[in-house]
C-alpha positions as MATLAB code, in Angstrom:
seq = 'XXXXXXXXXXXXXXXXXXXXXXXXXXXXXXXXXXXXXXXXXXXXXXXXXXXXXXXXXXXXXXXXXXXXXXXXXXXXXXXXXXXXXXXXXXXXXXXXXXXXXXXXXXXXXXXXXXX';
ca = [
      14.258   -7.801    2.201;
      12.165   -5.244    0.277;
      11.533   -1.509    0.364;
       7.965   -0.318    0.851;
       5.827    2.749    0.208;
       3.080    2.903    2.833;
       0.064    5.140    2.177;
      -2.378    5.308    5.093;
      -4.309    8.294    6.461;
      -5.043    6.931    9.946;
      -1.935    7.562   12.081;
      -2.336    4.594   14.435;
      -2.995    2.172   11.599;
      -0.054    3.615    9.669;
       2.221    2.987   12.662;
       0.841   -0.526   13.143;
       1.371   -1.490    9.486;
       4.857    0.063    9.459;
       5.760   -1.930   12.587;
       4.495   -5.143   10.973;
       6.491   -4.478    7.807;
       9.670   -3.909    9.828;
       8.979   -7.026   11.909;
       8.758   -8.980    8.641;
      12.186   -7.633    7.663;
      11.164   -4.946    5.183;
      12.144   -1.284    5.090;
       9.490    1.417    4.915;
      11.241    3.947    2.684;
       8.342    6.404    2.538;
       5.027    7.015    4.279;
       2.215    9.293    3.172;
      -1.137   10.168    4.668;
      -2.523   12.490    1.988;
      -2.933   12.384   -1.783;
      -0.310   15.018   -2.626;
       2.546   13.401   -0.698;
       1.458    9.914   -1.789;
       1.605   10.989   -5.441;
       5.017   12.576   -4.908;
       6.373    9.318   -3.497;
       4.555    7.166   -6.073;
       6.263    9.079   -8.869;
       9.690    9.806   -7.389;
      10.631    7.324   -4.660;
      12.310    3.982   -5.298;
      10.464    1.067   -3.650;
       9.756   -2.605   -4.335;
       6.041   -2.640   -3.475;
       3.372   -0.467   -1.881;
       0.486   -0.806    0.532;
      -2.249    1.743   -0.240;
      -5.236    2.779    1.800;
      -8.203    2.877   -0.599;
      -9.443    6.212    0.736;
      -7.351    9.072    2.051;
      -9.971   10.945    3.991;
     -12.706   11.229    1.382;
     -10.285   11.111   -1.540;
      -9.651    7.976   -3.579;
      -6.066    6.768   -3.803;
      -6.716    5.768   -7.440;
      -4.251    8.359   -8.856;
      -1.539    6.896   -6.618;
      -2.395    3.362   -7.727;
      -2.277    4.476  -11.363;
       1.142    6.084  -10.932;
       2.523    2.975   -9.252;
       0.983    0.664  -11.857;
       2.523    2.770  -14.628;
       5.927    2.132  -13.035;
       5.134   -1.624  -12.974;
       5.550   -1.787   -9.207;
       3.260   -4.214   -7.386;
       0.887   -2.946   -4.717;
      -1.957   -4.035   -2.491;
      -4.880   -2.072   -1.159;
      -5.765   -1.922    2.527;
      -9.355   -1.135    3.434;
     -12.251   -2.038    5.676;
     -13.887   -3.692    2.667;
     -13.808   -3.889   -1.123;
     -15.992   -0.784   -1.528;
     -14.109    2.017   -3.190;
     -11.522   -0.068   -5.008;
     -11.377    1.348   -8.532;
     -12.748   -1.011  -11.192;
      -9.475   -1.163  -13.095;
      -7.654   -2.349   -9.962;
     -10.117   -5.020   -8.805;
      -7.451   -7.654   -9.500;
      -5.053   -6.198   -6.917;
      -4.690   -7.881   -3.531;
      -6.824   -6.501   -0.711;
      -5.846   -6.520    2.946;
      -9.067   -6.157    4.908;
      -8.541   -4.010    8.003;
      -7.867   -4.938   10.685;
      -5.473   -7.575    9.377;
      -2.912   -9.711   11.124;
       0.793   -9.927   10.393;
       0.438  -13.386    8.805;
      -2.090  -11.977    6.308;
       0.331   -9.178    5.464;
       3.148  -11.700    5.059;
       1.117  -13.785    2.581;
       0.110  -10.676    0.650;
       3.734   -9.521    0.396;
       4.787  -12.943   -0.865;
       2.256  -12.604   -3.705;
       3.425   -9.065   -4.490;
       7.081  -10.037   -4.584;
       6.267  -12.987   -6.846;
       4.749  -10.463   -9.305;
       8.129   -8.758   -9.697;
];
């Protein structure tokens, strides 16, 4: 269906989200768990949408979000709450961890509609 960039610093959660995306029929074309690799993928990898952890360790994923937004690619944040979402991206969808596959499916539908 769609290709996905997944940015998540917690290995088990990254695996869980990747499994859900595949179960929903999508292809995870790139995964990153740190800011440097996330930025590399955000700028150079082809994908249809992204799921971004708000914080990578103690570092905000805002530069990654900015790079993706500049490419006009839709994305959603994944976090334990709305704290830490940069002001300029408050309008982006938020998946509150832990989320279920049906919540991810609805979020993806919104993202794909944005394209």
